[in-house]
C-alpha positions in Angstrom: -11.9 6.8 -34.4 -12.9 3.7 -32.8 -16.2 2.4 -31.4 -16.8 1.2 -27.8 -14.5 2.0 -25.0 -11.5 2.8 -27.5 -13.3 5.1 -29.6 -11.6 8.2 -28.0 -8.0 6.5 -28.7 -5.6 8.1 -30.5 -2.9 6.3 -32.7 -0.2 7.6 -30.1 -2.4 6.2 -27.2 -2.9 3.0 -28.6 1.1 2.9 -29.0 1.9 3.5 -25.5 -0.7 0.9 -24.2 0.9 -1.7 -26.4 3.1 -3.6 -23.9 5.4 -4.7 -26.7 6.1 -1.1 -27.3 6.3 0.2 -23.4 8.4 -2.9 -22.1 11.8 -1.6 -23.9 11.3 2.1 -22.2 10.5 0.5 -18.7 13.5 -1.9 -19.3 15.8 0.9 -19.9 14.2 3.2 -17.1 15.1 0.6 -14.5 18.5 -0.2 -16.1 19.1 3.4 -15.6 18.0 3.4 -12.1 19.8 0.2 -11.1 23.1 1.5 -12.8 22.7 5.2 -10.9 22.0 3.1 -7.5 25.1 1.0 -8.2 27.4 4.3 -8.8 25.7 5.6 -5.7 26.8 2.7 -3.7 30.4 2.7 -5.2 30.9 6.7 -4.3 29.5 5.8 -0.9 31.8 2.3 -0.4 34.7 4.5 -1.3 33.9 7.6 0.7 33.4 5.5 3.7 36.8 4.0 3.2 38.4 7.3 2.7 36.8 8.2 5.9 38.3 5.3 8.0 41.6 5.1 6.4 44.6 5.6 8.4 45.4 9.3 8.5 48.2 11.2 7.0 50.3 13.1 9.9 50.3 17.1 10.3 53.4 18.7 9.3 56.6 17.8 11.7 56.5 19.8 15.1 57.8 18.7 18.4 57.8 20.1 22.0 61.7 20.6 21.1 60.6 23.2 18.5 59.7 25.4 21.8 62.8 24.6 23.9 60.4 22.3 26.0 61.5 19.3 28.1 59.7 16.0 27.2 59.8 12.5 27.1 58.7 10.3 24.0 56.5 7.7 25.4 54.7 4.6 24.4 51.9 2.5 26.1 49.3 0.2 25.3 45.3 1.2 24.1 42.9 -0.8 26.5 42.7 -3.4 23.5 46.2 -3.3 23.1 47.2 -1.1 20.3 50.4 0.5 21.0 50.2 4.4 20.9 53.0 6.9 20.7 53.2 10.5 22.6 55.1 13.0 24.4 55.1 13.5 28.2 56.0 17.4 28.2 57.2 19.4 31.2 58.2 17.9 34.2 57.8 14.1 33.9 53.9 14.1 35.5 55.3 15.8 38.7 52.9 18.1 38.0 49.0 18.1 37.4 48.9 16.6 34.0 46.4 17.9 31.0 45.8 15.3 28.5 45.7 16.7 24.7 42.9 14.7 23.0 43.6 15.6 19.2 41.1 15.8 16.5 40.8 13.4 13.5 42.3 14.0 10.0 46.0 14.8 11.6 48.3 14.0 14.3 49.4 15.4 17.6 51.9 17.7 15.8 49.2 20.0 15.0 48.5 21.2 18.5 52.1 21.6 19.6 51.5 25.6 19.8 49.7 25.3 22.6 52.4 23.5 24.7 54.3 26.2 26.0 51.2 28.3 27.5 50.4 25.1 29.6 53.7 24.3 30.3 54.3 28.1 31.9 51.0 28.0 33.4 52.4 25.0 35.7 50.9 21.9 33.9 52.5 19.0 32.3 50.9 17.9 28.9 50.3 14.3 27.5 50.1 14.3 23.9 49.2 11.4 21.7 48.3 9.9 18.6 45.0 8.0 18.2 45.3 4.6 16.5 45.4 4.9 12.8 47.2 8.3 13.4 50.5 9.6 13.3 53.3 7.4 15.1 50.7 5.2 16.6 49.7 1.7 15.6 46.5 0.9 13.8 45.4 1.0 10.2 42.0 2.4 10.9 40.1 5.3 12.6 36.6 4.5 14.1 35.5 8.1 14.6 35.6 8.1 18.0 34.1 4.8 19.2 37.2 2.8 20.2 39.3 5.7 20.7 37.8 5.7 24.1 40.1 2.8 24.6 43.4 4.8 23.6 42.3 7.9 26.0 41.7 5.2 28.7 45.3 3.5 28.1 46.5 7.1 28.3 45.1 7.4 31.5 46.3 4.2 32.9 49.8 5.2 31.9 49.9 8.6 33.6 48.0 6.5 36.9 51.0 4.0 36.6 53.5 6.8 36.6 52.0 8.3 40.2 49.9 11.0 38.6 46.8 11.7 40.5 45.2 15.1 38.9 44.4 14.7 35.4 42.3 17.0 33.3 41.2 16.6 29.3 41.8 19.0 26.5 39.8 17.7 23.9 39.4 19.0 20.2 37.2 18.0 17.8 36.6 14.2 17.8 39.1 14.4 20.9 36.7 16.5 22.5 33.7 13.8 22.1 36.3 11.0 23.2 37.1 13.3 26.1 33.5 13.9 27.3 32.5 10.4 27.2 35.7 8.8 29.2 35.2 11.8 31.7 31.7 10.5 32.5 32.7 6.7 32.8 36.2 7.4 34.5 36.3 9.4 37.8 40.3 9.8 37.6 39.3 12.8 35.5 38.9 16.0 37.5 37.6 18.4 34.7 37.4 18.6 31.3 37.3 21.2 28.3 36.0 20.2 24.9 36.8 22.3 22.1 34.4 22.0 18.9 33.5 18.0 20.0 30.6 16.8 17.8 27.4 15.4 19.0 26.1 13.5 16.4 28.5 12.1 13.6 25.9 12.0 11.1 25.4 15.9 11.3 29.2 16.3 11.5 29.3 14.2 7.9 26.7 16.2 6.4 28.5 19.4 7.2 31.5 18.0 5.7 30.0 17.0 2.5 28.0 20.2 2.4 31.5 21.9 2.3 33.0 19.7 -0.4 30.3 18.6 -2.6 27.2 20.9 -2.3 24.1 20.0 -0.1 24.2 16.2 0.1 21.0 14.2 0.5 20.6 12.7 3.8 19.9 9.3 2.6 23.4 9.5 1.3 25.0 10.5 4.3 23.0 7.6 6.1 24.4 5.2 3.6 27.9 6.1 4.0 27.4 6.0 7.7 25.9 2.3 7.6 29.0 1.3 5.2 31.5 2.7 7.9 30.0 0.5 10.6 30.0 -2.4 8.2 33.5 -2.0 7.8 34.5 -1.2 11.1 32.2 -3.6 12.8 30.6 -0.8 15.3 27.7 1.1 16.0 28.7 4.9 15.2 25.8 5.9 17.6 28.0 4.5 20.4 30.5 7.6 19.4 27.8 10.4 20.4 28.6 12.0 24.2 25.1 13.1 24.5 23.9 10.1 26.7 26.8 10.2 28.8 27.5 13.9 29.9 25.3 14.0 32.7 27.4 11.7 34.6 30.4 13.8 34.5 28.8 16.2 37.2 30.0 17.1 39.7 33.5 17.5 38.0 33.5 20.7 36.1 33.1 20.9 31.9 33.8 23.7 29.7 32.1 23.5 26.3 33.9 25.8 23.3 32.0 26.0 20.0 31.8 28.5 17.3 28.8 29.7 16.3 29.5 29.2 12.6 30.7 25.7 13.1 29.6 23.7 9.9 29.8 20.4 11.8 28.1 20.8 15.2 25.1 23.1 14.7 23.7 25.4 17.1 21.1 22.9 18.2 23.6 20.3 18.9 25.8 22.6 20.9 22.6 23.8 22.9 21.5 20.0 23.6 25.2 18.9 24.7 25.1 21.9 27.2 21.5 21.0 28.6 22.5 17.2 29.0 25.5 18.4 31.1 25.3 18.8 34.9 26.7 21.4 36.8 29.2 22.9 36.9 29.3 23.5 33.5 29.9 26.7 31.0 29.4 27.2 27.2 31.3 29.6 25.6 30.4 30.4 22.3 32.4 32.4 19.8 30.7 34.6 17.4 31.7 34.2 13.7 33.9 31.2 14.8 33.7 28.0 12.5 35.0 24.8 13.6 38.0 24.8 15.8 38.3 28.7 15.3 38.1 30.0 18.5 41.8 30.0 19.3 42.4 31.6 15.9 39.7 34.3 16.7 41.3 35.4 19.7 44.4 33.5 21.1 44.9 35.6 24.2 41.2 35.4 25.1 41.3 31.5 24.5 44.2 30.9 26.4 43.0 33.0 29.6 39.8 31.4 29.8 41.1 27.8 29.3 44.1 28.0 31.5 42.0 29.6 34.5 39.5 26.8 34.1 42.4 24.4 34.6 44.0 26.3 37.4 40.3 26.5 39.5 39.5 23.0 38.6 42.9 21.0 38.2 45.3 22.6 40.8 43.1 24.1 43.6 44.1 27.0 46.0 46.0 25.0 48.3 48.3 23.5 45.7 49.8 26.5 43.4 51.0 25.5 39.7 54.3 23.7 39.7 53.8 21.8 43.2 54.1 18.0 42.8 50.3 17.0 43.1 51.2 13.2 42.7 
C-alpha cells in the first residue's frame, strides 16, 4: 500500500489509471462505435434507396378481364412525366371517379373494384403513378410529387369535357387525394382508404413488421436520406395541414383500427382536421387497407352510396351525361 493520496490504490487501480494501458482499449471502443455507425449508415442508405426505387407492378390485370369497355390513355403529369392508365366505362360521359393507387404496386391491383363502380353508373380513370407500372419515372416520392401526377389526371379529364370528378384514394394515394382535393376545386368529393398521416409513423410500422421494433433515430436517418436522394421535404406529403380546405366538399375516411401504418391517434387527428361534411368509418380488427376484405358488400355499399350522393346528385341519375 502506498503513502499519501495513492495509499488505497491497488495494482489493478494503478493499471487502469495508466494512460498507456487505457488508450488501446479506448481506441478499440471508439473503433467499434465508428464501425457500427458506418454499418448503420450503410443499411439506412440501402433501405432508403429500396423505398424510393421504381416499383414492380402487381400481377397483370385489366378491365378486359371483367368484360368492361375501356380506353388505354396517356397524359402528362404537371411536371411532364408521362403517365399511363385506363379510362373505364363510357369514355367520361358519366361522372368519373379517379382511382389513386397505393405504393408498392400498380393500378392492376385495384381492377377488382371496377365492375361495381361501372355498374353503379360511374366511369373510372385508373393510372400508374410515376415510377410505377406502365408510367415513366424511376423514383417514387412517397406522395410529394405524386400530387403533380394526380393534377395531370384531372387536367386530362377536364380537357375531355368531364366536369364531375371524385377521388378514391388508397394508402399513399389516399394521402395524395386529400392534398389535391384541398387545393383543387374541380374535385367534388373524396374517399380516403388507409391514407397515411405521417410518413415517419408509416415507416415505423413497416420496419416494426419486418425487423422488430426499430429505433426512432434509425427511422429519422432513413427519412433524411430519402430526402437527400429525392431533393424533397417529406413533411410536405402529410395531408394533415391541408384537409380543412376541402370543406364544404364531403370527405369519407376509411381506416382499420389495427392499421400498423396509420395509428389511431393519426386517424383521429386527420378526422378532426377535416371540415364538415365528413365521416370516419373505422373497421374493427382491420389492418392496412383491409376494410374491403373484411366485408366487401358493406364496403361497396358505403363507398358507392357516398359517390352517388355527392358526385351524381338527385337530379342527375347514374348514367346520365354530366359533362
